[in-house]
N, CA, C, O and CB atoms as a CASP TS submission, in Angstrom:
PFRMAT TS
TARGET T0000
AUTHOR 0000-0000-0000
METHOD Language model
MODEL 1
PARENT N/A
ATOM      1  N   MET     1       6.649   7.616  -0.005  1.00  0.00           N
ATOM      2  CA  MET     1       6.041   8.257   1.135  1.00  0.00           C
ATOM      3  C   MET     1       4.976   9.224   0.635  1.00  0.00           C
ATOM      4  O   MET     1       5.192   9.968  -0.321  1.00  0.00           O
ATOM      5  CB  MET     1       7.102   8.984   1.997  1.00  0.00           C
ATOM      6  N   VAL     2       3.853   9.200   1.280  1.00  0.00           N
ATOM      7  CA  VAL     2       2.770  10.099   0.929  1.00  0.00           C
ATOM      8  C   VAL     2       2.463  10.939   2.154  1.00  0.00           C
ATOM      9  O   VAL     2       2.297  10.401   3.249  1.00  0.00           O
ATOM     10  CB  VAL     2       1.508   9.320   0.437  1.00  0.00           C
ATOM     11  N   GLY     3       2.386  12.220   1.986  1.00  0.00           N
ATOM     12  CA  GLY     3       2.049  13.084   3.108  1.00  0.00           C
ATOM     13  C   GLY     3       2.578  14.478   2.903  1.00  0.00           C
ATOM     14  O   GLY     3       3.227  14.755   1.894  1.00  0.00           O
ATOM     15  N   ARG     4       2.315  15.352   3.833  1.00  0.00           N
ATOM     16  CA  ARG     4       2.741  16.731   3.729  1.00  0.00           C
ATOM     17  C   ARG     4       4.244  16.797   3.558  1.00  0.00           C
ATOM     18  O   ARG     4       4.981  16.060   4.213  1.00  0.00           O
ATOM     19  CB  ARG     4       2.303  17.529   4.953  1.00  0.00           C
ATOM     20  N   GLY     5       4.684  17.646   2.711  1.00  0.00           N
ATOM     21  CA  GLY     5       6.109  17.793   2.453  1.00  0.00           C
ATOM     22  C   GLY     5       6.515  17.080   1.185  1.00  0.00           C
ATOM     23  O   GLY     5       7.305  17.606   0.401  1.00  0.00           O
ATOM     24  N   SER     6       5.991  15.898   0.974  1.00  0.00           N
ATOM     25  CA  SER     6       6.353  15.170  -0.239  1.00  0.00           C
ATOM     26  C   SER     6       5.321  15.381  -1.339  1.00  0.00           C
ATOM     27  O   SER     6       5.559  15.012  -2.490  1.00  0.00           O
ATOM     28  CB  SER     6       6.501  13.681   0.059  1.00  0.00           C
ATOM     29  N   ASP     7       4.190  15.964  -1.001  1.00  0.00           N
ATOM     30  CA  ASP     7       3.151  16.155  -2.010  1.00  0.00           C
ATOM     31  C   ASP     7       2.896  17.626  -2.326  1.00  0.00           C
ATOM     32  O   ASP     7       1.909  17.955  -2.983  1.00  0.00           O
ATOM     33  CB  ASP     7       1.869  15.509  -1.550  1.00  0.00           C
ATOM     34  N   ILE     8       3.767  18.503  -1.868  1.00  0.00           N
ATOM     35  CA  ILE     8       3.614  19.926  -2.148  1.00  0.00           C
ATOM     36  C   ILE     8       4.518  20.283  -3.329  1.00  0.00           C
ATOM     37  O   ILE     8       5.737  20.133  -3.255  1.00  0.00           O
ATOM     38  CB  ILE     8       3.960  20.794  -0.887  1.00  0.00           C
ATOM     39  N   LEU     9       3.918  20.750  -4.402  1.00  0.00           N
ATOM     40  CA  LEU     9       4.674  21.086  -5.602  1.00  0.00           C
ATOM     41  C   LEU     9       5.196  22.517  -5.521  1.00  0.00           C
ATOM     42  O   LEU     9       4.539  23.389  -4.953  1.00  0.00           O
ATOM     43  CB  LEU     9       3.805  20.903  -6.856  1.00  0.00           C
ATOM     44  N   PRO    10       6.361  22.755  -6.080  1.00  0.00           N
ATOM     45  CA  PRO    10       6.901  24.116  -6.092  1.00  0.00           C
ATOM     46  C   PRO    10       5.971  25.066  -6.854  1.00  0.00           C
ATOM     47  O   PRO    10       5.329  24.675  -7.830  1.00  0.00           O
ATOM     48  CB  PRO    10       8.309  24.130  -6.723  1.00  0.00           C
ATOM     49  N   GLU    11       5.912  26.295  -6.400  1.00  0.00           N
ATOM     50  CA  GLU    11       5.082  27.306  -7.055  1.00  0.00           C
ATOM     51  C   GLU    11       5.553  27.589  -8.482  1.00  0.00           C
ATOM     52  O   GLU    11       4.781  28.079  -9.305  1.00  0.00           O
ATOM     53  CB  GLU    11       5.089  28.598  -6.240  1.00  0.00           C
ATOM     54  N   SER    12       6.813  27.282  -8.773  1.00  0.00           N
ATOM     55  CA  SER    12       7.363  27.577 -10.096  1.00  0.00           C
ATOM     56  C   SER    12       6.803  26.649 -11.185  1.00  0.00           C
ATOM     57  O   SER    12       6.957  26.934 -12.373  1.00  0.00           O
ATOM     58  CB  SER    12       8.882  27.466 -10.058  1.00  0.00           C
ATOM     59  N   TYR    13       6.153  25.539 -10.793  1.00  0.00           N
ATOM     60  CA  TYR    13       5.573  24.636 -11.788  1.00  0.00           C
ATOM     61  C   TYR    13       4.395  25.321 -12.468  1.00  0.00           C
ATOM     62  O   TYR    13       3.609  26.006 -11.814  1.00  0.00           O
ATOM     63  CB  TYR    13       5.125  23.300 -11.135  1.00  0.00           C
ATOM     64  N   SER    14       4.274  25.138 -13.765  1.00  0.00           N
ATOM     65  CA  SER    14       3.134  25.696 -14.488  1.00  0.00           C
ATOM     66  C   SER    14       1.876  24.908 -14.126  1.00  0.00           C
ATOM     67  O   SER    14       1.953  23.788 -13.620  1.00  0.00           O
ATOM     68  CB  SER    14       3.382  25.668 -16.027  1.00  0.00           C
ATOM     69  N   GLU    15       0.744  25.498 -14.388  1.00  0.00           N
ATOM     70  CA  GLU    15      -0.532  24.856 -14.050  1.00  0.00           C
ATOM     71  C   GLU    15      -0.704  23.489 -14.720  1.00  0.00           C
ATOM     72  O   GLU    15      -1.118  22.543 -14.050  1.00  0.00           O
ATOM     73  CB  GLU    15      -1.684  25.762 -14.448  1.00  0.00           C
ATOM     74  N   PRO    16      -0.401  23.349 -16.019  1.00  0.00           N
ATOM     75  CA  PRO    16      -0.539  22.021 -16.638  1.00  0.00           C
ATOM     76  C   PRO    16       0.373  20.973 -15.984  1.00  0.00           C
ATOM     77  O   PRO    16      -0.024  19.820 -15.814  1.00  0.00           O
ATOM     78  CB  PRO    16      -0.226  22.111 -18.135  1.00  0.00           C
ATOM     79  N   ILE    17       1.582  21.375 -15.623  1.00  0.00           N
ATOM     80  CA  ILE    17       2.499  20.428 -14.975  1.00  0.00           C
ATOM     81  C   ILE    17       1.980  20.077 -13.586  1.00  0.00           C
ATOM     82  O   ILE    17       2.027  18.915 -13.183  1.00  0.00           O
ATOM     83  CB  ILE    17       3.933  21.019 -14.883  1.00  0.00           C
ATOM     84  N   ARG    18       1.491  21.059 -12.863  1.00  0.00           N
ATOM     85  CA  ARG    18       0.937  20.801 -11.523  1.00  0.00           C
ATOM     86  C   ARG    18      -0.247  19.837 -11.621  1.00  0.00           C
ATOM     87  O   ARG    18      -0.378  18.928 -10.801  1.00  0.00           O
ATOM     88  CB  ARG    18       0.495  22.132 -10.843  1.00  0.00           C
ATOM     89  N   ASP    19      -1.109  20.036 -12.626  1.00  0.00           N
ATOM     90  CA  ASP    19      -2.264  19.140 -12.812  1.00  0.00           C
ATOM     91  C   ASP    19      -1.811  17.716 -13.113  1.00  0.00           C
ATOM     92  O   ASP    19      -2.358  16.764 -12.558  1.00  0.00           O
ATOM     93  CB  ASP    19      -3.168  19.652 -13.949  1.00  0.00           C
ATOM     94  N   ARG    20      -0.813  17.561 -13.989  1.00  0.00           N
ATOM     95  CA  ARG    20      -0.303  16.233 -14.329  1.00  0.00           C
ATOM     96  C   ARG    20       0.333  15.556 -13.123  1.00  0.00           C
ATOM     97  O   ARG    20       0.155  14.356 -12.913  1.00  0.00           O
ATOM     98  CB  ARG    20       0.710  16.331 -15.465  1.00  0.00           C
ATOM     99  N   CYS    21       1.070  16.322 -12.336  1.00  0.00           N
ATOM    100  CA  CYS    21       1.698  15.770 -11.126  1.00  0.00           C
ATOM    101  C   CYS    21       0.640  15.333 -10.120  1.00  0.00           C
ATOM    102  O   CYS    21       0.769  14.278  -9.499  1.00  0.00           O
ATOM    103  CB  CYS    21       2.643  16.806 -10.482  1.00  0.00           C
ATOM    104  N   LEU    22      -0.393  16.131  -9.961  1.00  0.00           N
ATOM    105  CA  LEU    22      -1.462  15.785  -9.033  1.00  0.00           C
ATOM    106  C   LEU    22      -2.174  14.514  -9.474  1.00  0.00           C
ATOM    107  O   LEU    22      -2.479  13.658  -8.643  1.00  0.00           O
ATOM    108  CB  LEU    22      -2.462  16.937  -8.917  1.00  0.00           C
ATOM    109  N   LYS    23      -2.442  14.378 -10.769  1.00  0.00           N
ATOM    110  CA  LYS    23      -3.077  13.157 -11.287  1.00  0.00           C
ATOM    111  C   LYS    23      -2.183  11.949 -11.045  1.00  0.00           C
ATOM    112  O   LYS    23      -2.669  10.887 -10.656  1.00  0.00           O
ATOM    113  CB  LYS    23      -3.383  13.297 -12.796  1.00  0.00           C
ATOM    114  N   ALA    24      -0.879  12.099 -11.271  1.00  0.00           N
ATOM    115  CA  ALA    24       0.066  11.001 -11.049  1.00  0.00           C
ATOM    116  C   ALA    24       0.111  10.617  -9.567  1.00  0.00           C
ATOM    117  O   ALA    24       0.156   9.433  -9.234  1.00  0.00           O
ATOM    118  CB  ALA    24       1.477  11.396 -11.542  1.00  0.00           C
ATOM    119  N   GLU    25       0.100  11.607  -8.685  1.00  0.00           N
ATOM    120  CA  GLU    25       0.125  11.326  -7.247  1.00  0.00           C
ATOM    121  C   GLU    25      -1.146  10.600  -6.807  1.00  0.00           C
ATOM    122  O   GLU    25      -1.088   9.674  -5.997  1.00  0.00           O
ATOM    123  CB  GLU    25       0.291  12.630  -6.448  1.00  0.00           C
ATOM    124  N   LYS    26      -2.279  11.019  -7.335  1.00  0.00           N
ATOM    125  CA  LYS    26      -3.538  10.353  -6.991  1.00  0.00           C
ATOM    126  C   LYS    26      -3.540   8.912  -7.480  1.00  0.00           C
ATOM    127  O   LYS    26      -4.003   8.014  -6.777  1.00  0.00           O
ATOM    128  CB  LYS    26      -4.731  11.114  -7.589  1.00  0.00           C
ATOM    129  N   LEU    27      -3.021   8.689  -8.690  1.00  0.00           N
ATOM    130  CA  LEU    27      -2.952   7.335  -9.231  1.00  0.00           C
ATOM    131  C   LEU    27      -2.018   6.476  -8.382  1.00  0.00           C
ATOM    132  O   LEU    27      -2.335   5.324  -8.083  1.00  0.00           O
ATOM    133  CB  LEU    27      -2.476   7.359 -10.700  1.00  0.00           C
ATOM    134  N   GLU    28      -0.872   7.028  -7.995  1.00  0.00           N
ATOM    135  CA  GLU    28       0.061   6.260  -7.174  1.00  0.00           C
ATOM    136  C   GLU    28      -0.570   5.891  -5.839  1.00  0.00           C
ATOM    137  O   GLU    28      -0.440   4.751  -5.391  1.00  0.00           O
ATOM    138  CB  GLU    28       1.354   7.051  -6.945  1.00  0.00           C
ATOM    139  N   LEU    29      -1.248   6.832  -5.200  1.00  0.00           N
ATOM    140  CA  LEU    29      -1.900   6.553  -3.931  1.00  0.00           C
ATOM    141  C   LEU    29      -2.969   5.481  -4.095  1.00  0.00           C
ATOM    142  O   LEU    29      -3.084   4.589  -3.255  1.00  0.00           O
ATOM    143  CB  LEU    29      -2.512   7.828  -3.355  1.00  0.00           C
ATOM    144  N   LYS    30      -3.751   5.558  -5.167  1.00  0.00           N
ATOM    145  CA  LYS    30      -4.790   4.557  -5.430  1.00  0.00           C
ATOM    146  C   LYS    30      -4.166   3.172  -5.584  1.00  0.00           C
ATOM    147  O   LYS    30      -4.647   2.201  -5.001  1.00  0.00           O
ATOM    148  CB  LYS    30      -5.595   4.926  -6.700  1.00  0.00           C
ATOM    149  N   LYS    31      -3.093   3.087  -6.370  1.00  0.00           N
ATOM    150  CA  LYS    31      -2.428   1.806  -6.592  1.00  0.00           C
ATOM    151  C   LYS    31      -1.788   1.285  -5.308  1.00  0.00           C
ATOM    152  O   LYS    31      -1.797   0.082  -5.044  1.00  0.00           O
ATOM    153  CB  LYS    31      -1.370   1.941  -7.689  1.00  0.00           C
ATOM    154  N   ARG    32      -1.237   2.193  -4.518  1.00  0.00           N
ATOM    155  CA  ARG    32      -0.616   1.800  -3.257  1.00  0.00           C
ATOM    156  C   ARG    32      -1.665   1.211  -2.311  1.00  0.00           C
ATOM    157  O   ARG    32      -1.423   0.193  -1.663  1.00  0.00           O
ATOM    158  CB  ARG    32       0.087   3.006  -2.599  1.00  0.00           C
ATOM    159  N   ILE    33      -2.825   1.855  -2.239  1.00  0.00           N
ATOM    160  CA  ILE    33      -3.899   1.367  -1.378  1.00  0.00           C
ATOM    161  C   ILE    33      -4.407   0.016  -1.883  1.00  0.00           C
ATOM    162  O   ILE    33      -4.690  -0.876  -1.083  1.00  0.00           O
ATOM    163  CB  ILE    33      -5.057   2.391  -1.317  1.00  0.00           C
ATOM    164  N   GLU    34      -4.523  -0.140  -3.197  1.00  0.00           N
ATOM    165  CA  GLU    34      -4.942  -1.431  -3.763  1.00  0.00           C
ATOM    166  C   GLU    34      -3.941  -2.518  -3.397  1.00  0.00           C
ATOM    167  O   GLU    34      -4.338  -3.633  -3.060  1.00  0.00           O
ATOM    168  CB  GLU    34      -5.087  -1.335  -5.302  1.00  0.00           C
ATOM    169  N   TYR    35      -2.652  -2.211  -3.459  1.00  0.00           N
ATOM    170  CA  TYR    35      -1.617  -3.185  -3.107  1.00  0.00           C
ATOM    171  C   TYR    35      -1.718  -3.571  -1.634  1.00  0.00           C
ATOM    172  O   TYR    35      -1.643  -4.752  -1.295  1.00  0.00           O
ATOM    173  CB  TYR    35      -0.218  -2.619  -3.412  1.00  0.00           C
ATOM    174  N   ILE    36      -1.888  -2.585  -0.764  1.00  0.00           N
ATOM    175  CA  ILE    36      -2.005  -2.857   0.670  1.00  0.00           C
ATOM    176  C   ILE    36      -3.222  -3.736   0.933  1.00  0.00           C
ATOM    177  O   ILE    36      -3.146  -4.701   1.692  1.00  0.00           O
ATOM    178  CB  ILE    36      -2.106  -1.538   1.476  1.00  0.00           C
ATOM    179  N   GLU    37      -4.342  -3.398   0.303  1.00  0.00           N
ATOM    180  CA  GLU    37      -5.567  -4.176   0.475  1.00  0.00           C
ATOM    181  C   GLU    37      -5.353  -5.627   0.049  1.00  0.00           C
ATOM    182  O   GLU    37      -5.740  -6.548   0.767  1.00  0.00           O
ATOM    183  CB  GLU    37      -6.717  -3.550  -0.329  1.00  0.00           C
ATOM    184  N   GLU    38      -4.747  -5.831  -1.100  1.00  0.00           N
ATOM    185  CA  GLU    38      -4.524  -7.186  -1.607  1.00  0.00           C
ATOM    186  C   GLU    38      -3.550  -7.955  -0.709  1.00  0.00           C
ATOM    187  O   GLU    38      -3.757  -9.141  -0.448  1.00  0.00           O
ATOM    188  CB  GLU    38      -3.989  -7.137  -3.050  1.00  0.00           C
ATOM    189  N   ALA    39      -2.497  -7.294  -0.238  1.00  0.00           N
ATOM    190  CA  ALA    39      -1.534  -7.951   0.641  1.00  0.00           C
ATOM    191  C   ALA    39      -2.205  -8.387   1.939  1.00  0.00           C
ATOM    192  O   ALA    39      -1.944  -9.480   2.440  1.00  0.00           O
ATOM    193  CB  ALA    39      -0.351  -7.018   0.940  1.00  0.00           C
ATOM    194  N   LEU    40      -3.059  -7.543   2.479  1.00  0.00           N
ATOM    195  CA  LEU    40      -3.773  -7.902   3.704  1.00  0.00           C
ATOM    196  C   LEU    40      -4.771  -9.025   3.467  1.00  0.00           C
ATOM    197  O   LEU    40      -4.938  -9.898   4.319  1.00  0.00           O
ATOM    198  CB  LEU    40      -4.491  -6.687   4.270  1.00  0.00           C
ATOM    199  N   ARG    41      -5.432  -9.009   2.321  1.00  0.00           N
ATOM    200  CA  ARG    41      -6.373 -10.099   1.999  1.00  0.00           C
ATOM    201  C   ARG    41      -5.635 -11.434   1.875  1.00  0.00           C
ATOM    202  O   ARG    41      -6.086 -12.450   2.403  1.00  0.00           O
ATOM    203  CB  ARG    41      -7.136  -9.790   0.682  1.00  0.00           C
ATOM    204  N   ARG    42      -4.497 -11.425   1.172  1.00  0.00           N
ATOM    205  CA  ARG    42      -3.708 -12.658   1.015  1.00  0.00           C
ATOM    206  C   ARG    42      -3.215 -13.156   2.364  1.00  0.00           C
ATOM    207  O   ARG    42      -3.312 -14.345   2.667  1.00  0.00           O
ATOM    208  CB  ARG    42      -2.511 -12.424   0.072  1.00  0.00           C
ATOM    209  N   GLY    43      -2.691 -12.255   3.166  1.00  0.00           N
ATOM    210  CA  GLY    43      -2.176 -12.635   4.481  1.00  0.00           C
ATOM    211  C   GLY    43      -3.265 -13.191   5.376  1.00  0.00           C
ATOM    212  O   GLY    43      -3.067 -14.200   6.054  1.00  0.00           O
ATOM    213  N   THR    44      -4.408 -12.537   5.379  1.00  0.00           N
ATOM    214  CA  THR    44      -5.536 -12.984   6.187  1.00  0.00           C
ATOM    215  C   THR    44      -6.026 -14.349   5.713  1.00  0.00           C
ATOM    216  O   THR    44      -6.293 -15.230   6.530  1.00  0.00           O
ATOM    217  CB  THR    44      -6.678 -11.958   6.133  1.00  0.00           C
ATOM    218  N   ALA    45      -6.146 -14.531   4.402  1.00  0.00           N
ATOM    219  CA  ALA    45      -6.598 -15.811   3.852  1.00  0.00           C
ATOM    220  C   ALA    45      -5.618 -16.929   4.218  1.00  0.00           C
ATOM    221  O   ALA    45      -6.035 -18.039   4.549  1.00  0.00           O
ATOM    222  CB  ALA    45      -6.754 -15.715   2.315  1.00  0.00           C
ATOM    223  N   GLU    46      -4.338 -16.640   4.159  1.00  0.00           N
ATOM    224  CA  GLU    46      -3.317 -17.632   4.497  1.00  0.00           C
ATOM    225  C   GLU    46      -3.450 -18.056   5.961  1.00  0.00           C
ATOM    226  O   GLU    46      -3.399 -19.245   6.275  1.00  0.00           O
ATOM    227  CB  GLU    46      -1.903 -17.069   4.227  1.00  0.00           C
ATOM    228  N   ILE    47      -3.618 -17.092   6.839  1.00  0.00           N
ATOM    229  CA  ILE    47      -3.770 -17.400   8.268  1.00  0.00           C
ATOM    230  C   ILE    47      -5.056 -18.174   8.520  1.00  0.00           C
ATOM    231  O   ILE    47      -5.051 -19.150   9.270  1.00  0.00           O
ATOM    232  CB  ILE    47      -3.760 -16.108   9.107  1.00  0.00           C
ATOM    233  N   GLN    48      -6.168 -17.749   7.898  1.00  0.00           N
ATOM    234  CA  GLN    48      -7.449 -18.432   8.095  1.00  0.00           C
ATOM    235  C   GLN    48      -7.398 -19.872   7.586  1.00  0.00           C
ATOM    236  O   GLN    48      -7.957 -20.775   8.208  1.00  0.00           O
ATOM    237  CB  GLN    48      -8.573 -17.666   7.386  1.00  0.00           C
ATOM    238  N   GLU    49      -6.727 -20.080   6.459  1.00  0.00           N
ATOM    239  CA  GLU    49      -6.627 -21.426   5.894  1.00  0.00           C
ATOM    240  C   GLU    49      -5.891 -22.373   6.849  1.00  0.00           C
ATOM    241  O   GLU    49      -6.324 -23.505   7.068  1.00  0.00           O
ATOM    242  CB  GLU    49      -5.908 -21.381   4.535  1.00  0.00           C
ATOM    243  N   VAL    50      -4.805 -21.913   7.398  1.00  0.00           N
ATOM    244  CA  VAL    50      -4.013 -22.746   8.309  1.00  0.00           C
ATOM    245  C   VAL    50      -4.762 -22.989   9.615  1.00  0.00           C
ATOM    246  O   VAL    50      -4.807 -24.119  10.100  1.00  0.00           O
ATOM    247  CB  VAL    50      -2.653 -22.087   8.596  1.00  0.00           C
ATOM    248  N   THR    51      -5.352 -21.937  10.189  1.00  0.00           N
ATOM    249  CA  THR    51      -6.037 -22.104  11.468  1.00  0.00           C
ATOM    250  C   THR    51      -7.332 -22.907  11.322  1.00  0.00           C
ATOM    251  O   THR    51      -7.760 -23.557  12.276  1.00  0.00           O
ATOM    252  CB  THR    51      -6.338 -20.741  12.078  1.00  0.00           C
ATOM    253  N   ALA    52      -7.960 -22.873  10.146  1.00  0.00           N
ATOM    254  CA  ALA    52      -9.168 -23.669   9.918  1.00  0.00           C
ATOM    255  C   ALA    52      -8.849 -25.159   9.991  1.00  0.00           C
ATOM    256  O   ALA    52      -9.721 -25.971  10.301  1.00  0.00           O
ATOM    257  CB  ALA    52      -9.793 -23.325   8.552  1.00  0.00           C
ATOM    258  N   LYS    53      -7.615 -25.509   9.710  1.00  0.00           N
ATOM    259  CA  LYS    53      -7.184 -26.911   9.788  1.00  0.00           C
ATOM    260  C   LYS    53      -6.729 -27.271  11.207  1.00  0.00           C
ATOM    261  O   LYS    53      -6.263 -28.383  11.457  1.00  0.00           O
ATOM    262  CB  LYS    53      -6.042 -27.176   8.784  1.00  0.00           C
ATOM    263  N   GLY    54      -6.871 -26.319  12.126  1.00  0.00           N
ATOM    264  CA  GLY    54      -6.480 -26.566  13.504  1.00  0.00           C
ATOM    265  C   GLY    54      -4.979 -26.475  13.732  1.00  0.00           C
ATOM    266  O   GLY    54      -4.467 -26.967  14.738  1.00  0.00           O
ATOM    267  N   LYS    55      -4.280 -25.850  12.806  1.00  0.00           N
ATOM    268  CA  LYS    55      -2.834 -25.723  12.922  1.00  0.00           C
ATOM    269  C   LYS    55      -2.459 -24.288  13.251  1.00  0.00           C
ATOM    270  O   LYS    55      -3.277 -23.371  13.169  1.00  0.00           O
ATOM    271  CB  LYS    55      -2.144 -26.175  11.629  1.00  0.00           C
ATOM    272  N   ARG    56      -1.206 -24.124  13.622  1.00  0.00           N
ATOM    273  CA  ARG    56      -0.675 -22.787  13.877  1.00  0.00           C
ATOM    274  C   ARG    56       0.121 -22.334  12.669  1.00  0.00           C
ATOM    275  O   ARG    56       0.707 -23.152  11.959  1.00  0.00           O
ATOM    276  CB  ARG    56       0.204 -22.764  15.155  1.00  0.00           C
ATOM    277  N   VAL    57       0.141 -21.059  12.443  1.00  0.00           N
ATOM    278  CA  VAL    57       0.939 -20.495  11.362  1.00  0.00           C
ATOM    279  C   VAL    57       2.402 -20.661  11.746  1.00  0.00           C
ATOM    280  O   VAL    57       2.816 -20.259  12.834  1.00  0.00           O
ATOM    281  CB  VAL    57       0.580 -18.985  11.098  1.00  0.00           C
ATOM    282  N   LYS    58       3.183 -21.256  10.845  1.00  0.00           N
ATOM    283  CA  LYS    58       4.581 -21.533  11.157  1.00  0.00           C
ATOM    284  C   LYS    58       5.430 -20.270  11.198  1.00  0.00           C
ATOM    285  O   LYS    58       6.305 -20.130  12.053  1.00  0.00           O
ATOM    286  CB  LYS    58       5.151 -22.495  10.146  1.00  0.00           C
ATOM    287  N   ALA    59       5.178 -19.376  10.297  1.00  0.00           N
ATOM    288  CA  ALA    59       5.972 -18.151  10.227  1.00  0.00           C
ATOM    289  C   ALA    59       5.426 -17.109  11.201  1.00  0.00           C
ATOM    290  O   ALA    59       4.272 -17.174  11.626  1.00  0.00           O
ATOM    291  CB  ALA    59       5.979 -17.590   8.788  1.00  0.00           C
ATOM    292  N   GLU    60       6.271 -16.162  11.537  1.00  0.00           N
ATOM    293  CA  GLU    60       5.831 -15.069  12.398  1.00  0.00           C
ATOM    294  C   GLU    60       4.937 -14.097  11.638  1.00  0.00           C
ATOM    295  O   GLU    60       4.215 -13.301  12.239  1.00  0.00           O
ATOM    296  CB  GLU    60       7.037 -14.331  12.977  1.00  0.00           C
ATOM    297  N   HIS    61       4.993 -14.170  10.321  1.00  0.00           N
ATOM    298  CA  HIS    61       4.245 -13.246   9.484  1.00  0.00           C
ATOM    299  C   HIS    61       3.801 -13.965   8.225  1.00  0.00           C
ATOM    300  O   HIS    61       4.466 -14.904   7.787  1.00  0.00           O
ATOM    301  CB  HIS    61       5.089 -12.000   9.136  1.00  0.00           C
ATOM    302  N   PRO    62       2.692 -13.546   7.632  1.00  0.00           N
ATOM    303  CA  PRO    62       2.240 -14.147   6.370  1.00  0.00           C
ATOM    304  C   PRO    62       3.224 -13.851   5.241  1.00  0.00           C
ATOM    305  O   PRO    62       4.024 -12.921   5.340  1.00  0.00           O
ATOM    306  CB  PRO    62       0.837 -13.627   5.995  1.00  0.00           C
ATOM    307  N   SER    63       3.167 -14.625   4.193  1.00  0.00           N
ATOM    308  CA  SER    63       4.041 -14.438   3.027  1.00  0.00           C
ATOM    309  C   SER    63       3.937 -13.006   2.510  1.00  0.00           C
ATOM    310  O   SER    63       2.841 -12.469   2.350  1.00  0.00           O
ATOM    311  CB  SER    63       3.678 -15.441   1.904  1.00  0.00           C
ATOM    312  N   GLY    64       5.084 -12.403   2.253  1.00  0.00           N
ATOM    313  CA  GLY    64       5.121 -11.066   1.680  1.00  0.00           C
ATOM    314  C   GLY    64       4.884  -9.937   2.658  1.00  0.00           C
ATOM    315  O   GLY    64       4.855  -8.773   2.257  1.00  0.00           O
ATOM    316  N   LEU    65       4.714 -10.251   3.927  1.00  0.00           N
ATOM    317  CA  LEU    65       4.438  -9.215   4.909  1.00  0.00           C
ATOM    318  C   LEU    65       5.527  -9.158   5.987  1.00  0.00           C
ATOM    319  O   LEU    65       5.225  -8.950   7.162  1.00  0.00           O
ATOM    320  CB  LEU    65       3.075  -9.454   5.551  1.00  0.00           C
ATOM    321  N   LEU    66       6.770  -9.339   5.597  1.00  0.00           N
ATOM    322  CA  LEU    66       7.861  -9.268   6.555  1.00  0.00           C
ATOM    323  C   LEU    66       7.898  -7.888   7.201  1.00  0.00           C
ATOM    324  O   LEU    66       7.991  -7.759   8.422  1.00  0.00           O
ATOM    325  CB  LEU    66       9.205  -9.583   5.874  1.00  0.00           C
ATOM    326  N   ILE    67       7.824  -6.870   6.368  1.00  0.00           N
ATOM    327  CA  ILE    67       7.782  -5.498   6.864  1.00  0.00           C
ATOM    328  C   ILE    67       6.521  -4.863   6.291  1.00  0.00           C
ATOM    329  O   ILE    67       6.329  -4.843   5.076  1.00  0.00           O
ATOM    330  CB  ILE    67       9.081  -4.683   6.463  1.00  0.00           C
ATOM    331  N   PHE    68       5.686  -4.360   7.144  1.00  0.00           N
ATOM    332  CA  PHE    68       4.436  -3.756   6.686  1.00  0.00           C
ATOM    333  C   PHE    68       4.206  -2.509   7.517  1.00  0.00           C
ATOM    334  O   PHE    68       3.787  -2.596   8.671  1.00  0.00           O
ATOM    335  CB  PHE    68       3.226  -4.753   6.804  1.00  0.00           C
ATOM    336  N   ASP    69       4.472  -1.369   6.947  1.00  0.00           N
ATOM    337  CA  ASP    69       4.362  -0.106   7.659  1.00  0.00           C
ATOM    338  C   ASP    69       3.470   0.832   6.865  1.00  0.00           C
ATOM    339  O   ASP    69       3.799   1.211   5.741  1.00  0.00           O
ATOM    340  CB  ASP    69       5.755   0.524   7.897  1.00  0.00           C
ATOM    341  N   VAL    70       2.359   1.200   7.444  1.00  0.00           N
ATOM    342  CA  VAL    70       1.418   2.073   6.756  1.00  0.00           C
ATOM    343  C   VAL    70       1.310   3.377   7.523  1.00  0.00           C
ATOM    344  O   VAL    70       0.565   4.270   7.121  1.00  0.00           O
ATOM    345  CB  VAL    70       0.028   1.400   6.610  1.00  0.00           C
TER
END
């Protein structure tokens, strides 16, 4: 989870530790966004491929997107 409350570091952390934690959080958010982007691209491509053939998508959701909450 990313958001207020989960990204606030305790004041007791030293500055170097706070900096390292902030860098790690930024990297995690970047990777999370990249994953979401790729999952949406794959899902969209899968749907477009099937519908381009004049067929309906058999599943209620694209592969890997059973639960998608952003």
